[in-house]
Structures are given as C-alpha cells and as structure tokens.
VOMILUM-537350 format. One record per residue (C-alpha): residue number from 1; x, y, z; residue in three letters. Coordinates in Angstrom, 3 decimals, decimal comma. Layout:
BEGIN
(r NUM (X Y Z) Ala)
...
END
This chain:
BEGIN
(r 1 (7,585 -25,763 109,917) Met)
(r 2 (5,539 -27,329 112,692) Ser)
(r 3 (2,304 -26,998 110,703) His)
(r 4 (3,435 -29,484 108,027) Val)
(r 5 (1,393 -32,685 108,137) Leu)
(r 6 (2,324 -36,141 106,963) Glu)
(r 7 (0,582 -36,973 103,706) Gly)
(r 8 (0,160 -33,314 102,763) Val)
(r 9 (2,246 -31,883 99,921) Thr)
(r 10 (3,359 -28,273 100,456) His)
(r 11 (4,435 -26,055 97,571) Arg)
(r 12 (5,540 -22,436 97,492) Gln)
(r 13 (3,806 -20,836 94,529) Ile)
(r 14 (3,550 -17,502 92,735) Leu)
(r 15 (0,298 -16,027 91,446) Ile)
(r 16 (0,693 -13,474 88,653) Thr)
(r 17 (-2,016 -10,912 87,983) Thr)
(r 18 (-1,087 -8,128 85,602) Gly)
(r 19 (2,395 -6,971 86,544) Ala)
(r 20 (2,029 -8,122 90,137) Val)
(r 21 (3,460 -11,366 91,540) His)
(r 22 (1,922 -12,662 94,773) Leu)
(r 23 (3,662 -15,433 96,740) Pro)
(r 24 (1,626 -18,202 98,309) Gly)
(r 25 (1,631 -21,632 99,876) Asp)
(r 26 (-0,415 -24,532 98,515) Leu)
(r 27 (-1,015 -27,545 100,761) Ala)
(r 28 (-2,599 -30,580 99,116) Thr)
(r 29 (-3,562 -33,743 101,004) Pro)
(r 30 (-3,964 -36,981 99,072) Ser)
(r 31 (-6,698 -37,523 98,288) Pro)
(r 32 (-8,334 -34,066 98,488) Ala)
(r 33 (-12,099 -33,589 98,506) Ser)
(r 34 (-12,064 -29,809 98,078) Gly)
(r 35 (-9,893 -26,706 98,273) Ala)
(r 36 (-10,086 -23,591 100,434) Val)
(r 37 (-8,490 -20,268 99,512) Ile)
(r 38 (-7,640 -17,974 102,432) Phe)
(r 39 (-8,122 -14,195 102,291) Ala)
(r 40 (-6,338 -12,622 105,246) His)
(r 41 (-7,324 -9,388 106,926) Gly)
(r 42 (-5,691 -5,986 107,104) Ser)
(r 43 (-2,191 -6,002 108,539) Gly)
(r 44 (-1,829 -9,766 108,035) Ser)
(r 45 (-0,367 -12,069 105,393) Ser)
(r 46 (-0,195 -15,674 104,239) Arg)
(r 47 (1,983 -16,291 107,321) Leu)
(r 48 (-0,871 -15,535 109,740) Ser)
(r 49 (-0,499 -18,068 112,595) Pro)
(r 50 (-4,274 -18,085 113,122) Arg)
(r 51 (-4,996 -18,954 109,506) Asn)
(r 52 (-2,209 -21,526 109,476) Ile)
(r 53 (-3,829 -23,259 112,448) Gln)
(r 54 (-7,214 -23,330 110,693) Val)
(r 55 (-5,563 -24,550 107,475) Ala)
(r 56 (-3,950 -27,439 109,360) Arg)
(r 57 (-7,369 -28,572 110,593) Thr)
(r 58 (-8,752 -28,381 107,061) Leu)
(r 59 (-5,788 -30,337 105,679) Asn)
(r 60 (-6,411 -33,045 108,268) Gln)
(r 61 (-9,993 -33,221 106,978) Ala)
(r 62 (-8,799 -33,838 103,408) Gly)
(r 63 (-9,107 -30,265 102,125) Leu)
(r 64 (-6,381 -28,513 100,141) Ala)
(r 65 (-5,557 -24,971 101,231) Thr)
(r 66 (-4,115 -22,001 99,355) Leu)
(r 67 (-2,732 -19,108 101,382) Met)
(r 68 (-1,328 -16,149 99,482) Phe)
(r 69 (-0,542 -12,464 99,927) Asp)
(r 70 (-3,335 -10,269 98,597) Leu)
(r 71 (-0,958 -7,302 98,289) Leu)
(r 72 (2,737 -6,818 97,632) Thr)
(r 73 (4,797 -5,328 100,512) Pro)
(r 74 (4,875 -1,968 98,721) Val)
(r 75 (1,115 -1,997 98,120) Glu)
(r 76 (0,429 -2,906 101,737) Ala)
(r 77 (2,111 0,301 102,932) Ile)
(r 78 (-0,808 2,260 101,471) Asp)
(r 79 (-3,767 1,812 103,839) Arg)
(r 80 (-6,056 2,686 100,954) Gly)
(r 81 (-5,106 -0,600 99,288) Asn)
(r 82 (-5,740 -2,538 102,488) Val)
(r 83 (-9,375 -1,400 102,427) Phe)
(r 84 (-9,832 -1,502 98,644) Asp)
(r 85 (-12,257 -4,423 98,693) Ile)
(r 86 (-12,686 -4,462 94,913) Ala)
(r 87 (-8,901 -4,780 94,468) Leu)
(r 88 (-8,634 -7,529 97,076) Leu)
(r 89 (-11,557 -9,394 95,490) Ala)
(r 90 (-9,896 -9,195 92,074) Ala)
(r 91 (-6,730 -10,711 93,550) Arg)
(r 92 (-8,819 -13,470 95,118) Leu)
(r 93 (-10,434 -14,119 91,746) Gly)
(r 94 (-6,993 -14,389 90,152) Ala)
(r 95 (-5,955 -16,915 92,794) Ala)
(r 96 (-9,117 -18,912 92,140) Thr)
(r 97 (-8,395 -19,001 88,408) Asp)
(r 98 (-4,824 -20,070 89,152) Trp)
(r 99 (-6,019 -22,892 91,393) Leu)
(r 100 (-8,556 -24,119 88,841) His)
(r 101 (-5,685 -24,298 86,364) Gly)
(r 102 (-3,738 -26,755 88,508) Arg)
(r 103 (-4,108 -30,387 87,498) Ser)
(r 104 (-4,400 -31,562 91,115) Glu)
(r 105 (-7,156 -29,042 91,905) Ala)
(r 106 (-8,974 -28,597 88,602) Arg)
(r 107 (-11,972 -30,728 89,591) Asp)
(r 108 (-12,125 -29,766 93,258) Leu)
(r 109 (-14,959 -27,602 94,626) Pro)
(r 110 (-13,513 -24,360 96,009) Val)
(r 111 (-14,360 -22,453 99,172) Gly)
(r 112 (-13,172 -19,139 100,636) Tyr)
(r 113 (-12,042 -18,536 104,217) Phe)
(r 114 (-11,858 -14,804 104,882) Gly)
(r 115 (-10,824 -12,843 107,970) Ala)
(r 116 (-11,604 -9,184 108,665) Ser)
(r 117 (-11,386 -7,258 105,360) Thr)
(r 118 (-10,518 -10,539 103,635) Gly)
(r 119 (-14,032 -11,761 104,401) Ala)
(r 120 (-15,457 -8,753 102,553) Ala)
(r 121 (-13,187 -9,547 99,607) Ala)
(r 122 (-14,378 -13,174 99,644) Ala)
(r 123 (-18,027 -12,133 99,534) Leu)
(r 124 (-17,339 -9,497 96,860) Trp)
(r 125 (-15,534 -12,042 94,677) Ala)
(r 126 (-18,236 -14,660 95,246) Ala)
(r 127 (-20,882 -12,204 94,024) Ala)
(r 128 (-19,326 -12,093 90,547) Glu)
(r 129 (-21,580 -13,837 87,986) Pro)
(r 130 (-18,664 -16,005 86,846) Ser)
(r 131 (-17,584 -16,990 90,370) Ala)
(r 132 (-17,065 -20,701 90,986) Arg)
(r 133 (-17,235 -20,721 94,764) Val)
(r 134 (-19,097 -23,421 96,666) Ala)
(r 135 (-18,877 -22,142 100,268) Ala)
(r 136 (-17,616 -19,211 102,351) Ile)
(r 137 (-16,496 -18,923 105,970) Val)
(r 138 (-15,892 -15,529 107,580) Ser)
(r 139 (-13,789 -15,207 110,763) Arg)
(r 140 (-14,305 -11,941 112,606) Gly)
(r 141 (-15,144 -10,546 109,194) Gly)
(r 142 (-16,362 -7,224 107,891) Arg)
(r 143 (-19,066 -8,423 105,467) Pro)
(r 144 (-20,591 -4,961 105,629) Asp)
(r 145 (-17,699 -3,735 103,475) Leu)
(r 146 (-19,040 -5,881 100,622) Ala)
(r 147 (-22,036 -3,544 100,671) Gly)
(r 148 (-24,650 -3,967 97,959) Pro)
(r 149 (-22,944 -7,099 96,631) Arg)
(r 150 (-24,151 -9,209 99,541) Leu)
(r 151 (-27,485 -9,928 97,911) Gly)
(r 152 (-25,759 -11,451 94,868) Ala)
(r 153 (-23,789 -14,062 96,842) Val)
(r 154 (-25,087 -17,580 96,195) Thr)
(r 155 (-22,492 -19,676 98,043) Ala)
(r 156 (-23,553 -20,905 101,502) Pro)
(r 157 (-21,938 -18,542 104,001) Thr)
(r 158 (-20,936 -19,049 107,641) Leu)
(r 159 (-20,233 -15,911 109,673) Leu)
(r 160 (-18,166 -16,584 112,823) Ile)
(r 161 (-17,872 -13,770 115,357) Val)
(r 162 (-16,624 -13,506 118,929) Gly)
(r 163 (-19,334 -12,944 121,491) Gly)
(r 164 (-17,393 -10,061 123,033) Asp)
(r 165 (-16,592 -8,466 119,657) Asp)
(r 166 (-19,808 -6,484 119,929) Arg)
(r 167 (-19,373 -3,937 117,150) Val)
(r 168 (-18,370 -6,554 114,585) Val)
(r 169 (-21,109 -8,878 115,822) Leu)
(r 170 (-23,692 -6,183 115,125) Asp)
(r 171 (-22,221 -5,567 111,662) Leu)
(r 172 (-22,415 -9,294 110,901) Asn)
(r 173 (-26,023 -9,519 112,046) Arg)
(r 174 (-26,963 -6,689 109,702) Arg)
(r 175 (-24,975 -8,185 106,838) Ala)
(r 176 (-26,643 -11,557 107,281) Gln)
(r 177 (-30,015 -9,888 106,748) Gln)
(r 178 (-28,765 -8,682 103,358) Ala)
(r 179 (-27,616 -12,140 102,273) Leu)
(r 180 (-30,001 -14,142 100,095) Arg)
(r 181 (-27,971 -17,350 100,183) Cys)
(r 182 (-27,945 -20,074 102,822) Val)
(r 183 (-26,229 -18,497 105,813) Ser)
(r 184 (-25,553 -19,047 109,493) Glu)
(r 185 (-24,124 -16,807 112,225) Leu)
(r 186 (-21,977 -18,663 114,772) Ala)
(r 187 (-21,044 -16,768 117,936) Val)
(r 188 (-18,043 -17,975 119,956) Val)
(r 189 (-18,898 -17,119 123,586) Pro)
(r 190 (-16,409 -14,900 125,396) Gly)
(r 191 (-14,180 -14,434 122,348) Ala)
(r 192 (-12,863 -11,067 121,184) Thr)
(r 193 (-11,951 -9,956 117,659) His)
(r 194 (-8,704 -11,909 117,311) Leu)
(r 195 (-10,007 -15,038 119,089) Phe)
(r 196 (-6,956 -15,124 121,360) Glu)
(r 197 (-8,896 -16,716 124,234) Glu)
(r 198 (-8,054 -20,362 125,096) Pro)
(r 199 (-9,896 -22,746 122,801) Gly)
(r 200 (-11,494 -20,024 120,671) Ala)
(r 201 (-9,456 -20,649 117,549) Leu)
(r 202 (-10,011 -24,390 117,849) Glu)
(r 203 (-13,749 -23,732 117,805) Gln)
(r 204 (-13,356 -21,662 114,630) Ile)
(r 205 (-11,335 -24,394 112,946) Ala)
(r 206 (-13,942 -27,010 113,848) Asp)
(r 207 (-16,825 -24,819 112,622) Leu)
(r 208 (-15,015 -24,092 109,346) Ala)
(r 209 (-14,160 -27,753 108,796) Arg)
(r 210 (-17,750 -28,880 109,240) Glu)
(r 211 (-19,106 -26,069 107,029) Trp)
(r 212 (-16,736 -26,913 104,193) Phe)
(r 213 (-17,342 -30,650 104,624) Arg)
(r 214 (-21,055 -30,002 104,243) Arg)
(r 215 (-20,914 -27,678 101,253) His)
(r 216 (-17,779 -28,528 99,268) Leu)
(r 217 (-19,099 -31,349 97,158) Arg)
(r 218 (-17,674 -32,521 93,822) Pro)
(r 219 (-19,572 -31,198 90,815) Ala)
(r 220 (-19,857 -34,732 89,443) Val)
(r 221 (-20,268 -37,707 91,744) Ser)
(r 222 (-20,658 -41,383 91,075) Ala)
(r 223 (-24,175 -42,699 91,521) Ser)
END
C-alpha cells in the first residue's frame, strides 16, 4: 500500500443504502480541516490509481478522503446503471450522510471530487436542497449529464479538462455557462481525457488541493 502516509489513519468501511452494501476506504489525517468524497467514473472503482494519487495529495494537505464503490460488481455489469446519474447521485448522498455520522468527520466541511460520470453525479447530488457540500472538483467530467440541475448547484465548482480532450472540453464550457455558482474552468495543456501525460495528474492534484483549501472552511470558526 504505497499510498499510505504517515499520520493518516486508513479504514476499510462499508456504506449501506437500502439493501446494497458499498465498500470504501476512509483516510483521515490528524488534524483534518475538511473531507473530500470521491465519485469515480464509468468503468472505474475506489481502487482507481488516478484518484488514489489525488487523494494522497489531499491527505498531505490535511484533508480526509472517502473513496467508495458507487455500484456493486453485479450492478456495474449493466451499462445502464453506469450512466444512471440519479442513482449514482443518490449513492453519493448516502456516502455523505454516512460521513457526517462519523465522530471524526461530523464537523468537517465536505467536498466532492468527481471524474467522468462521477462528476455529473457530484453536481446532481450537490443540487439537492438538503445537500451539505462546500466545494466540487471535476476531473475530465461530464457535467452536461447533470442537465437541468446545473443551475441549482451552489457549491463553488472547478472544472478541470485536458486541452486535447476537445469534445469534453466543449461540453464543460457549455456546462459552465449553465452554472450559477462560483466556477472556474482549468485547462491542462496537452492533456487527453485520462491525463496520462507526464505531469498532468500532478497538475490536477495541485489544482484540486488549492480549490478545496480555498473553499472547505469550517462552519464555525474562532474569532
């Protein structure tokens, strides 16, 4: 487990929603200033090496991270589930409720880090009136799949897209126009959809860290 950091507690957890049990990994630095829940994209899981690398950077910055499977292995076989954004958003909401119920995370501001279809789920979930989400980062996301819900998102949102991922870049530009919240579009020059180019993923991790540092602030602070 090369991604384990000194001073960060790692726990394997299980999130139950209805009759479904979703495994996950919770990493908590001490002290933690916020928490970020990851929503992976289609064909990926909580074991995504790209998300693990970003999570490590966030842990180093004092942010807890929760990575969990949005679907069970049986559910993931059905491609309809993979693109059921409402279902994925509901699972993300369940994970958020679970995290808020943990004593070590109860008072922490929560952010979402979504990739591909997971970014659409993050925006969909954040548009719920009862959502308690302080910031969102999208990596190579499909915010367009959140459709008419984009205008209801209030959490500051950072959209990160590869400069050579032209179709997705265009979709993100259009989606940003539909957002009414604070938003920024960050383009990683020369990067494609999976950000496999040297240094590309490091840029994403740095951008995400700074965005969450800026917007994940405790609800109550000492004066």
